C-alpha positions in Angstrom: 5.2 2.6 -7.0 4.2 1.4 -3.5 6.3 -1.8 -3.4 10.1 -1.6 -3.5 10.2 -5.3 -4.5 7.9 -4.7 -7.4 9.8 -1.6 -8.5 13.1 -3.4 -8.4 11.8 -6.4 -10.3 10.1 -4.3 -13.0 13.1 -2.0 -13.3 15.6 -4.9 -13.6 13.4 -6.9 -16.0 12.8 -3.9 -18.1 16.5 -3.2 -18.4 17.2 -6.9 -19.1 14.4 -7.0 -21.7 15.6 -3.9 -23.5 19.2 -5.2 -23.4 18.2 -8.6 -24.6 16.0 -7.1 -27.4 18.9 -5.0 -28.6 21.3 -7.9 -28.4 18.8 -10.2 -30.1 18.2 -7.6 -32.8 21.9 -7.2 -33.4 22.4 -11.0 -33.2 19.6 -11.6 -35.6 21.0 -9.2 -38.2 24.5 -10.6 -37.8 23.3 -14.2 -37.9 21.2 -13.5 -41.0 24.2 -12.0 -42.7 26.3 -15.0 -41.7 23.6 -17.4 -42.9 23.3 -15.7 -46.2 27.1 -15.8 -46.7 27.0 -19.5 -45.8 24.3 -20.1 -48.4 26.3 -18.1 -51.0 29.3 -20.3 -50.3 27.1 -23.4 -50.7 25.9 -22.0 -54.0 29.5 -21.4 -55.1 30.4 -25.0 -54.1 27.4 -26.3 -56.1 28.5 -24.4 -59.2 32.1 -25.7 -58.8 30.8 -29.2 -58.4 28.6 -29.0 -61.5 31.5 -27.5 -63.5 33.8 -30.4 -62.4 31.2 -33.0 -63.3 30.4 -31.5 -66.6 34.1 -31.3 -67.5 34.5 -35.0 -66.9 31.4 -35.8 -69.1 32.0 -33.1 -71.7 31.5 -35.6 -74.5 27.9 -36.1 -73.6 25.7 -33.4 -75.0 22.4 -34.9 -73.9 20.1 -32.5 -72.1 18.6 -34.1 -69.0 16.2 -33.0 -66.3 17.4 -34.4 -63.1 15.3 -32.1 -61.0 11.6 -31.7 -60.8 9.8 -28.4 -61.2 9.3 -26.6 -57.9 12.8 -27.4 -56.6 14.5 -24.5 -54.9 17.7 -25.1 -56.9 18.0 -24.4 -60.7 21.1 -24.4 -62.9 22.2 -24.0 -66.5 25.4 -24.9 -68.5 26.3 -22.8 -71.4 29.1 -22.9 -74.0 30.5 -19.6 -75.1 27.4 -17.7 -73.9 25.5 -19.0 -76.9 24.7 -22.7 -76.7 22.7 -24.2 -73.8 24.2 -27.5 -73.1 22.5 -28.5 -69.9 19.8 -27.1 -67.6 17.5 -28.2 -64.8 13.8 -28.8 -65.3 12.8 -25.6 -63.4 15.0 -23.3 -65.5 14.0 -21.7 -68.8 15.8 -22.2 -72.1 17.2 -18.7 -72.1 19.9 -17.5 -69.8 18.5 -16.7 -66.3 21.3 -14.1 -65.7 23.7 -12.0 -67.6 27.0 -13.7 -68.4 28.9 -11.7 -65.8 30.8 -13.5 -63.1 29.5 -13.2 -59.5 26.2 -13.1 -57.7 23.0 -11.6 -59.1 19.3 -11.3 -58.0 16.8 -12.0 -60.7 13.2 -13.1 -61.2 11.9 -16.1 -63.1 9.4 -18.8 -62.7 7.4 -16.5 -60.5 10.1 -16.3 -57.7 13.0 -14.2 -56.7 16.3 -16.1 -57.1 19.8 -15.7 -55.8 22.0 -16.5 -58.9 25.7 -17.2 -59.2 27.4 -17.1 -62.6 30.6 -19.3 -62.6 33.2 -19.2 -65.3 36.9 -20.0 -65.6 39.1 -18.3 -68.2 40.5 -21.6 -69.5 37.1 -23.2 -69.9 34.5 -22.3 -72.6 31.7 -23.3 -70.2 29.5 -20.9 -68.1 27.8 -22.4 -65.1 24.7 -20.6 -63.8 23.3 -21.8 -60.5 20.2 -20.3 -58.8 18.5 -20.7 -55.5 15.1 -19.4 -54.5 15.6 -16.4 -52.2 12.4 -17.1 -50.2 13.5 -20.6 -49.4 17.0 -19.7 -48.3 15.6 -16.7 -46.2 13.1 -19.1 -44.5 15.9 -21.6 -43.7 18.1 -18.8 -42.4 15.3 -17.3 -40.4 14.4 -20.6 -38.7 18.0 -21.2 -37.7 18.4 -17.7 -36.3 15.1 -17.6 -34.5 15.9 -20.8 -32.8 19.0 -19.3 -31.4 17.3 -16.1 -30.4 14.3 -17.9 -28.9 16.6 -19.2 -26.1 17.2 -15.7 -25.0 13.5 -14.8 -25.0 12.5 -18.0 -23.2 15.2 -17.2 -20.6 13.6 -13.9 -19.6 10.7 -15.4 -17.4 13.3 -17.8 -15.8 15.5 -14.8 -15.1 12.5 -12.9 -13.7 11.8 -15.8 -11.3 15.4 -15.8 -10.1 15.3 -12.0 -9.7 12.0 -12.3 -7.7 13.6 -14.8 -5.3 16.9 -12.9 -5.0 15.3 -9.5 -4.4 12.8 -11.1 -2.0 15.7 -12.5 0.0 17.4 -9.2 -0.1 14.3 -7.4 1.3 13.6 -10.1 4.0 15.5 -8.0 6.6 13.4 -5.0 5.7 10.3 -7.1 6.3 11.7 -8.2 9.6 12.3 -4.6 10.6 8.7 -3.8 9.7 7.4 -6.8 11.7 9.4 -5.7 14.7 8.0 -2.2 14.5 4.4 -3.5 14.1 4.7 -5.8 17.1 5.6 -2.9 19.4 2.9 -1.7 21.8 2.3 2.0 22.2 4.2 2.0 25.4 7.1 -0.1 24.2 10.1 2.2 23.4 12.8 -0.4 23.7 15.5 -0.4 20.9 15.3 -2.8 18.0 17.6 -5.8 17.9 18.4 -7.2 14.4 21.3 -9.7 14.0 24.0 -8.5 11.5 21.9 -6.2 9.4 23.5 -5.0 6.1 25.2 -1.6 6.2 22.4 0.1 4.3 19.7 -1.2 6.7 22.0 -0.7 9.8 21.8 3.1 9.2 18.0 2.9 9.3 18.0 0.7 12.4 20.4 3.0 14.2 18.3 6.1 13.3 15.1 4.4 14.6 16.8 3.3 17.8 18.1 6.8 18.4 14.6 8.2 17.9 13.1 5.6 20.3 15.7 6.5 22.9 14.8 10.2 22.6 11.1 9.4 22.8 11.6 7.2 25.9 13.5 10.1 27.6 10.7 12.5 26.6 8.0 10.2 27.9 9.8 9.7 31.1 10.1 13.5 31.6 6.4 13.8 30.9 5.5 11.1 33.4 7.6 12.8 36.1 5.9 16.1 35.3 2.5 14.5 35.5 3.3 12.9 38.9 4.7 16.2 40.2 1.8 18.2 38.9 -0.7 15.8 40.4 1.0 16.2 43.8 1.9 19.9 43.7 -1.5 21.0 42.3 -3.8 18.9 44.5 -2.1 19.9 47.7 -2.7 23.7 47.5 -6.3 23.1 46.2 -6.9 20.9 49.3 -5.5 23.6 51.5 -7.7 26.2 49.7 -10.8 24.1 50.3 -9.9 23.8 53.9 -9.6 27.5 54.3 -12.9 28.1 52.5 -14.5 25.6 54.9 -13.1 27.5 57.9 -14.4 30.7 56.4 -17.8 29.2 56.0 -18.0 28.9 59.8 -18.0 32.7 60.0 -20.2 33.6 57.0 -23.7 32.7 56.1 -24.0 29.7 53.7 -25.5 31.9 51.0 -22.9 34.7 51.3 -22.0 35.6 47.6 -18.2 35.7 48.3 -18.3 32.3 50.0 -20.4 30.8 47.2 -18.1 32.3 44.6 -15.0 30.9 46.4 -16.6 27.5 46.7 -17.5 27.4 43.0 -14.1 28.6 41.9 -12.2 26.0 44.1 -14.5 23.3 42.9 -14.0 24.3 39.2 -10.3 24.5 39.7 -10.1 21.1 41.2 -12.3 19.7 38.4 -10.1 21.3 35.8 -6.9 19.8 37.3 -8.5 16.3 37.5 -9.6 16.5 33.9 -6.2 17.6 32.7 -4.5 14.7 34.6 -7.2 12.3 33.3 -6.6 13.5 29.7 -2.9 12.9 30.1 -3.5 9.5 31.8 -5.7 8.0 29.1 -3.6 9.1 26.1 -2.6 6.1 24.0 1.1 6.5 24.7 0.6 6.3 28.5 -2.5 4.2 29.1 -2.5 0.4 28.6 -6.1 -0.6 28.3 -7.1 -3.9 30.0 -9.7 -5.2 27.5 -12.2 -7.8 28.6 -15.8 -8.7 27.7 -18.2 -6.6 29.7 -21.9 -5.6 29.7 -22.0 -1.9 28.8 -25.6 -1.7 30.0 -24.6 -2.8 33.5 -21.7 -0.4 33.5 -24.1 2.5 32.4 -26.5 1.5 35.3 -23.6 1.8 37.8 -22.4 5.1 36.5 -25.9 6.6 36.6 -26.4 5.3 40.1 -23.0 6.9 41.2 -24.0 10.3 39.6 -27.7 10.2 40.5 -27.3 12.9 43.2 -26.2 15.5 40.6 -29.4 14.9 38.5 -31.5 14.9 41.6 -30.2 18.4 42.7 -31.6 19.8 39.4 -34.7 17.6 39.6 -33.8 16.0 36.2 -35.3 12.7 35.2 -32.8 10.2 33.8 -33.7 6.9 32.0 -31.6 3.9 30.9 -33.1 2.2 27.8 -31.7 -0.8 26.0 -30.7 -4.4 26.4 -27.6 -6.1 27.7 -24.8 -5.6 25.1 -21.4 -7.2 25.5 -18.3 -5.5 24.1 -14.6 -5.9 24.5 -13.8 -3.0 26.7 -11.8 -1.5 29.5 -14.0 -0.5 32.5 -12.0 2.6 33.4 -12.1 4.2 30.0 -15.8 3.4 29.3 -16.8 4.7 32.8 -14.8 7.9 32.2 -16.4 8.5 28.7 -19.9 7.9 30.1 -19.3 10.1 33.2 -18.2 13.0 30.9 -21.2 12.6 28.6 -23.6 12.5 31.6 -21.8 15.5 33.2 -22.3 17.5 30.0 -26.0 16.5 29.7 -26.5 17.4 33.4 -24.8 20.8 32.9 -26.7 21.9 29.8 -30.1 20.4 30.6 -32.3 22.9 32.7 -34.0 22.0 35.9 -36.7 19.4 35.6 -35.3 18.4 32.2 -35.0 14.9 30.8 -31.9 12.8 30.0 -31.9 9.3 28.4 -29.1 6.8 28.0 -29.8 4.5 25.1 -27.9 1.3 24.4 -28.6 -0.6 21.1 -27.1 -3.3 19.0 -27.3 -3.2 15.2 -25.5 -5.5 12.8 -23.0 -6.6 15.5 -22.1 -3.0 16.4 -23.1 -1.5 19.8 -24.1 2.2 20.1 -24.2 4.2 23.3 -26.3 7.4 23.1 -26.8 10.1 25.7 -29.7 12.4 24.9 -30.9 15.5 26.7 -33.6 18.2 26.5 -31.2 21.1 26.8 -30.7 24.0 24.3 -28.9 21.8 21.7 -25.9 22.7 19.7 -25.4 24.6 16.5 -23.8 22.7 13.6 -20.9 25.2 13.6 -20.2 24.4 17.3 -20.1 20.7 16.6 -16.9 21.1 14.6 -15.1 22.7 17.6 -16.4 21.0 20.7 -13.6 18.3 20.6 -11.0 21.1 20.8 -9.3 21.2 24.2 -10.5 23.9 26.5 -13.2 25.0 24.0 -16.5 25.8 25.8 -19.7 26.6 24.0 -20.4 30.3 24.4 -17.7 30.4 27.1 -20.3 28.8 29.4 -22.1 32.2 29.5 -25.5 30.6 29.3 -25.4 29.9 33.0 -22.8 31.5 35.3 -23.5 28.9 38.0 -22.3 26.1 35.8 -18.6 26.0 35.0 -16.7 23.6 32.8 -13.1 22.8 31.8 -13.7 22.4 28.1 -12.0 19.0 28.2 -15.0 16.6 28.6 -15.6 15.9 25.0 -11.9 15.9 24.2 -11.5 13.0 26.7 -14.5 11.3 25.1 -13.0 11.6 21.7 -9.7 10.2 22.9 -11.4 7.2 24.4 -13.4 6.7 21.2 -10.2 6.7 19.2 -8.8 4.1 21.6 -11.7 1.8 20.6 -11.7 2.8 16.9 -15.3 4.0 17.6 -17.2 6.7 15.8 -18.9 9.7 17.4 -22.1 11.2 15.9 -24.2 14.2 16.8 -27.9 13.8 16.3 -31.0 15.7 17.1 -32.7 14.9 20.3 -36.1 13.1 20.4 -37.2 15.7 22.9 -38.5 19.1 21.8 -35.1 20.5 22.2 -31.7 19.1 23.0 -28.8 17.1 21.6 -28.0 13.4 21.3 -24.3 12.2 21.2 -23.8 8.7 19.9 -20.7 6.5 20.2 -20.8 3.5 17.8 -18.4 0.8 18.8 -17.1 -1.7 16.2 -18.1 -5.4 16.2 -16.3 -7.8 18.5 -14.4 -9.2 15.5 -13.2 -5.8 14.5 -12.3 -4.9 18.1 -10.1 -8.0 18.3 -8.3 -7.0 15.2 -7.9 -3.2 16.0 -7.4 -3.1 19.8 -4.0 -4.5 21.1 
């Protein structure tokens, strides 16, 4: 059961329905017994009345038929169990019950009858009064059902009241959920609910304690990041300075010098990527979303990195039309820089790279395609892992990587609720990496 409200309503109504059913069943049986007793009393009163009337008119021996056939009441008056003095039109000429005082159940005239034999010791007369059992049962059933129907009709009304009461009781829980949903990823302030009930106060206190611990943890991480950025960049800058000084005494192609320059450059790149990865994580980075032309942004990034492609004599093309998305320039630039850096790294000299921007069904796709060696399908499952490098970058010792480029791209794609796809390159060899951004309407709904 996913809804507490639905669960409570169903549980309470089920309990009420079961209780009402058992109460109604007991009430029905008790009421039917009481109604039958009442009808028996009426039958006894009728017999006494007939006996009294006949005693006053005992001189008249005329048989009459005051009732029509089909009536639900029948009676007979006998003298000394032998002579029929008086009977209703719907009773036979023979005794309809044995001459034994009390109630009996017999059949005649095609019906089941409830019969009372009335006799007093000082009187020679026997009064036999009968009432059709089906009629008296129908009357009793109608009376009882009307009383029970009120209970059944009351169940939907009770359900409505239960729905309102439980909804009011859960309103504070909804307020708590709304407060949590309104929080941004960087908002770790405590929740403030006015006079919550003691059951909910425990939950609020636990959430506030968790938020306070998270805020302290994030603050420590931010200090660590700032300290790391300062402490790591400073020695690397000093190392590069010493390498530069060393280059004054060694030939530019000296293997030791080249190795030191590459290692220093790779170390600096690794540190910048680690800090960038930390900076753009959702809990630390607040994106500034605004409509922008991703084609124009791609043109600027390509222009900024053109020298790296030129050094390897690679051709690079930008294909596509102007496409507007709701985006943050820093994150999109970072994603495209990393994709182009990977393409430049894995594409051989005089290779080809294409940046393709398309718009389909309101969605915008950004594809970076190269003519490099491509990527095995098994590798595609792992390239988003941090610090994972394809083949350990053994394919070319002159090219080094941090193993964080695609991890950063994946993080940015998640920020935009975008999808990343690997495709085969249109060139003879190579790989195409596509990022599909959601429509503007979906972005407005998904991105804070």
